[in-house]
N, C-alpha and C positions, 0 to 999 in steps of 0.2 A: 730378446729374452735373457733377463737376469738370473734368473735362477736353471741354466741349462744344464745339459749332464756335463756338462766341461766347468763348471763353475762348481758344481757339485763334486768333481771329482777335485778340484783344488782345496776345497772346506776338507775332502777325508784327507788328503795330503797333508792338511795342517794339523787336524787332529791327531794321525799317527805321531808327527813327530813331536807336536808341543806336548804329547802323550809322555816326555820325559819328566814331567810335572808327578807323575805318580811315582817316580822313584825319590824323588826330590823337590817338595811342594814350590820351593822358589824357581825351579827351571821352568814351569808353564808360563814365568814370564820374563826367563833370562836366555838361557840356554836353549829351548824350548823354541823361543821365540824365534831366534836366529836361525835354527835348523826349520824350523817352520817356512820362514821365507826365501830360504835356497830352496825347500822341496819344492814348492808351489814354483818358484823361476825356472825350477829344473823340469816339472811337469808341463809347463806352458810351451816351454820351448820343443818338448817330445809332441805334444800335443798339435802343434802347429808347425811343425816342420816346413811343410810343405809351403807355407806362405809367409816365412820368417823375412822381414823386411829389415835390411842392415838397422834402421832406427829401433827397431823392435827388439832386435838381438842385442844391441847396446845396453834397452834398458832392462832386459833378463838379465846380462851382464852384471850390471851395476847392483842390482837385487842381490844376486849370490854371491857377490863380493861383498857387499855390506852383511848380508848373512855368516857368514862364512869369519869374516874381522871379527863381528859383535861375540859370537858362540866361542870361538878361541880365545878373544881376549878374557873373557869372564870367565872360563874354566881356567888360563894360566893366571889370572889374579886370584881367583879360588885357591888354588894349589900352592902358590907363593908367596900372598901377600900377608904380611903378619898383622896389619892395621886392619884388611877387610875382613880378615877370619875373626878377628875379637869384635867387629861391626856385624859380623853375620846374624848372629842371634836379636839384634834389634830391628834387621833388615826382614826377617822372618817372622816377626811378629805380628797378628792380623787381628783385628776388632772382634772377629768371631771363632769359634772354635773349628778347628779343620777336622771337620768331619767328611765320610764318604760324601752325603749330599752336596756339601759346600765344595769341595774338591771336583764333584761331577759338573755343577755350576760353573765355577771358574775353567776348567777344560774346554767346556761347550763354548762360554764367552769368547776366550782368547782367540781359539781356533778360527770361530767368526772374524772374531776382529781382524787374524792375519790375514785371511781369507779377501777382507775389503779392503784393506790397505793396499794390496798389489793388484785391486780389481782395476786402475785405470789400465794397467798393462794389460790385464787378461782381455776387455773391454776392447781396448784398439787390434789386440789381435784375434779376437771371435770377428769385430767387426770388417775387419779386411777380408776373413775367411769367408765371409757372406757378402763379398764384394761390394762393401758400404763404403761412400766418402771416406777418408782419414787426412789428416795433417801432419806431414814427417817435419815439417818445422818444430811445433810444440812438441813433438817426441824429442828433438834435436835440442831445445832449451830445457827442459825437463832434464834431459841427461845429464846436460853441464852442471845445472842446481842439485843434481843427486851426488854428482863427483865432487864436488864441494862441500857438500855436506858429511860425505866417508873422509873427507879429507882433514875436515877440522873437526870431527868425533873423535879419529884417528889419533891426530896430533894432541888435543884434550886430553886425552884418556893416558896416553903414551906420558904427557906432562906431569900427571897427577901420580901414575905408577912411579917415575921415578925419584917425583918429590917424597914419595909415602916412603922411598925406600931408604932415601937420604935420613928424613924425620917422622916417623909414624905416629908421632905426637902431636905434629902442626898442621894445622891447616894449610890447604895449597892456595897460595897466592899470586904465584908467578906465572911468566910466562901469557897464556893466553886466559888463563884466571886474573890477571890485571885487568881485562876487558869485562867479563861476566863472571859470576861465580858460579854457573854450570854452562861452560863453553861446550862439553859434552852432548847435553841435552839440547844446545841450542843446534849443534848439528846436526842429530837427529830431526830435531822440527825442520831444519833445510832439508837434509835427505828427503823426507816427505812430502814437504811441498812439491820440490822437483818431481815427485813421483805424480801428485795429485796434477801438477802443470801438463805431465804428458799426456793426459788425458783430456786435453782441451784439443777441439778439432779431430776427436774419434769417438767421443761419447755422443749416442746417437737417440736416447731416451731419457725420457725423468726417471724411470727407475734406476738406470745406467747412473746415471748425473747423482742420487740418492745414495745408493751404496758408496760411489767414489767418495761424495761431499763426508759422508757420515764415518766412512772409515778415515778419511783425514783429521776430521776433526777429534774424533776420539783419542789419536795417537799425540796428538796436540793438548790437549785436555791431560791426557796420562803425563806427558812431561812437565807440565806445570804443577801438577799432582806431586811428582818425584822432586819437580826442585822444593817444592814445598816442606816436604819430608826432612830432605838433606838438611834444610835448613834447620827444624828442627833439633835434628841429632845433633848439628852443628855448634847450636846455642846451648845444649845441655852439655857439649864436650869443652868449648872453647869460650862461653859466654861472659867468663869473668876476665878472659883476656885484651887488655885494651889496646893490643894489637888489632886482635879480632873485631872488637867494637868497630876501629876505625875502618877498617876493612869493608865492612858490611854497610856502614854507612857513607860509603864514596864509590862503592861496584855495585852496577846493578844487578840482580840475583840471575836474569834470564836474556835480556833483549838488549843489543847495546844501545848506549844512548837515550834510551827510556828509562825514566829516573823512578823506575819499580823497582825498591830496594827490600820487599821482604812480602812473603805471600801467608806467612802464619798464620796469621787473622782471614785469611780467605777461606773456611771453615768447608764453602763447595766443594772444594780441589781434595776433601779426604780421601772420596772415590773408593 
């Protein structure tokens, strides 16, 4: 079953922790996001403690590590980064007024999304608890990809933070940012790709595959949309800088070695 009582419990945890967005709207998609992933993963360990295999525990641990790192980094950046504080008004702008019904729709939507994102691990544990066949090899491969994604995203965030501390008025084009312009978003995509891979060999029904796939494709879409919004902001801030123009013409925006340099024209990514 897709919508078992355990999955509904997972959704409730995601609702509670992403509810930080009621304090500050951006937290629905940032700090609340990371904490929701942590809460869902801890819940999985508790719910399935009697059938927790090493591979499944590793997946849960990586999800917890991902969520704690993300939420911690976002809070530190919010408190200490001067350039981020200046950009915050642009980040919180929405195409629709932030009314109560609008907030409610966003809250419910992101909570469902966060539960779907971790669903490959949930389905693995739930199927093991019901003595259904699973494959630990795919869990191991997925775990390795997730670990690489965390490392890449963490390194990219640190490099950009340090660059902005040194020169808050310049775009970041050093380190990983020579490879792609959004290596932190690339790390995010890689992490959730690993999570999706971990579900291979354990998803048993069409419903499980649909939920896992929808969660994965949604976060990939969101990352491309985030890269597009960043490009628009940077074009406004640095568009007259010849160095920036040279940088964007020669550095792919998100995927290494793929000659995709601009996303601004793809309006379907507005999201």
